[in-house]
C-alpha positions in Angstrom: 11.3 4.5 0.3 14.2 6.5 2.3 14.9 9.9 1.7 17.4 10.2 -0.9 15.2 8.2 -3.7 11.1 8.1 -5.1 9.6 6.2 -7.5 8.9 7.2 -10.9 6.0 6.4 -13.3 5.8 6.1 -17.2 4.2 3.8 -20.1 6.8 1.0 -21.0 7.1 -1.2 -23.7 5.4 -4.6 -23.6 9.0 -6.3 -23.2 10.0 -4.6 -19.9 6.6 -5.5 -18.4 8.2 -9.4 -18.3 11.1 -9.5 -15.7 8.6 -8.3 -13.3 5.7 -10.6 -14.5 7.9 -13.6 -14.5 9.3 -12.9 -11.2 6.7 -11.5 -9.3 3.8 -13.9 -11.1 4.8 -17.0 -12.2 8.5 -17.4 -10.8 8.6 -21.4 -11.7 5.4 -21.1 -14.3 6.6 -21.5 -17.9 7.2 -18.3 -19.6 3.7 -18.5 -21.8 2.0 -17.6 -18.3 3.5 -14.3 -18.2 1.5 -13.3 -21.6 -2.1 -12.2 -22.0 -4.0 -12.6 -25.3 -4.4 -9.0 -25.9 -1.2 -7.8 -24.1 -0.5 -5.9 -28.2 -2.9 -3.7 -28.2 -2.4 -3.4 -24.0 -0.6 -0.1 -22.3 1.9 -0.6 -19.8 3.4 1.2 -17.3 6.8 0.7 -15.3 8.2 2.4 -12.1 11.8 2.2 -10.9 13.4 3.9 -8.0 15.1 7.0 -9.0 18.2 8.8 -7.0 17.4 12.6 -5.9 20.5 13.6 -7.0 19.3 12.6 -10.6 18.6 9.8 -13.2 20.4 6.7 -13.4 21.2 6.1 -17.0 18.5 3.8 -18.8 21.1 1.0 -19.1 21.2 0.6 -15.0 17.5 1.1 -14.8 15.6 -1.8 -12.7 12.1 -1.4 -13.4 10.3 -2.6 -9.9 6.6 -2.6 -10.6 5.1 -3.2 -14.2 1.1 -3.0 -14.8 -0.5 -3.4 -17.8 -3.8 -1.6 -19.0 -7.0 -3.2 -21.8 -10.1 -2.0 -22.4 -12.4 -4.1 -21.0 -15.8 -5.0 -20.4 -17.1 -5.9 -16.7 -17.5 -9.1 -16.3 -21.1 -10.8 -16.3 -21.8 -11.7 -13.0 -21.0 -9.1 -10.4 -22.3 -7.9 -7.3 -24.8 -4.9 -6.7 -23.8 -1.8 -6.8 -21.8 -3.2 -10.2 -24.7 -5.6 -11.0 -26.8 -3.1 -12.1 -23.9 -0.8 -13.4 -23.4 -0.5 -17.2 -20.5 2.7 -18.4 -19.9 3.4 -20.9 -15.7 3.0 -20.3 -14.0 0.7 -18.4 -10.0 -0.2 -17.8 -9.0 -3.7 -16.6 -5.6 -3.6 -15.3 -3.9 -6.9 -15.4 -0.4 -8.8 -14.5 0.5 -5.9 -12.0 3.7 -6.8 -10.1 5.8 -5.3 -7.4 9.2 -6.9 -7.5 9.5 -8.5 -3.8 11.9 -6.6 -2.3 10.3 -3.5 -2.9 7.2 -4.4 -1.5 5.8 -2.3 1.4 7.5 1.1 0.7 4.3 2.3 -1.6 5.5 2.1 -5.1 3.0 -0.3 -6.7 0.3 2.4 -4.6 2.2 4.9 -6.5 1.9 3.2 -9.8 -2.2 2.0 -8.7 -2.9 5.7 -8.3 -0.9 6.5 -11.3 -3.5 4.5 -13.5 -6.9 5.4 -11.8 -5.4 9.3 -12.9 -4.3 7.8 -16.0 -7.8 6.9 -16.7 -9.3 9.8 -15.1 -7.1 12.0 -17.4 -8.3 10.1 -20.5 -10.9 12.3 -23.0 -12.1 8.2 -23.7 -12.4 6.5 -20.2 -12.6 9.7 -17.3 -14.7 10.4 -14.1 -17.7 7.7 -14.3 -16.1 4.6 -15.2 -14.3 1.7 -13.9 -11.2 0.9 -13.5 -11.3 -2.9 -12.7 -9.0 -6.4 -12.1 -8.6 -10.1 -11.2 -7.2 -9.8 -8.1 -5.5 -12.6 -6.1 -7.5 -13.1 -3.6 -4.3 -12.7 -1.1 -4.0 -9.3 -1.6 -8.2 -8.4 -1.7 -7.4 -6.4 1.2 -3.9 -4.0 -0.5 -6.8 -3.5 -2.9 -9.6 -2.8 -0.5 -7.3 0.3 1.1 -6.6 2.0 -1.6 -10.1 2.5 -2.7 -11.7 -0.5 -4.7 -14.3 -2.4 -3.4 -15.2 -6.5 -4.1 -17.4 -6.6 -7.1 -17.7 -10.1 -8.1 -17.4 -13.4 -6.8 -14.0 -15.9 -6.0 -12.9 -18.1 -8.3 -9.9 -19.9 -9.8 -7.7 -20.1 -11.9 -5.4 -23.2 -12.4 -5.0 -23.3 -8.2 -4.7 -19.6 -7.7 -7.8 -18.5 -6.1 -8.8 -14.3 -7.8 -11.9 -11.9 -6.8 -13.1 -9.7 -9.0 -12.0 -6.0 -7.4 -13.2 -2.1 -8.7 -13.4 1.4 -8.3 -15.6 3.3 -10.0 -13.5 7.1 -11.0 
C-alpha cells in the first residue's frame, strides 16, 4: 500500500460483491457459483482504495475486496476446544475475495479485522461469540497468521479442498 492511498471498508450491496467474487473465486465458473442461498439475508462489506487527497467519485470506485457475513451456527463436527463449545452467537463469513492485483498489500487483513470488530461491537454478538468460515486449504496459513484456528477437518467442495477455521472473540 503506497503512502498516498489507504483502504476504506464499508457496508455494500449484494450486487456490489459480484465482480470480485467472480474474478477471484470463480473466474471460469458459472455465475450461479458466486451466489449462496442466504445471500439476501447477509451483511456485505467491501473495500476500495482511497487516495489521501480525497474520495474518488462513486463512479470511479473499484471495490477490491468483498466479504459476506451470515448468522449461521458452527458445523457439528469440530476439533477441540470448539467441539465442546456452544456459543450463543456465531457469525460465518463467506465469499471473501480480494482482487489478485491487490493481494499482499494488507487489504484483505484490514477487511477481516473489520469483520472481527463488527462482531465485537454488534449487540447480538459481542465478546465470546465465534466468527468462522470454510477456508480454502490454500489460504489456511493466511488465516492462522490473523489469529484464527483450524477448528474442523478438511473436506472437498467439488475439486477444491476446504478447512473450517474460527476465532472466539
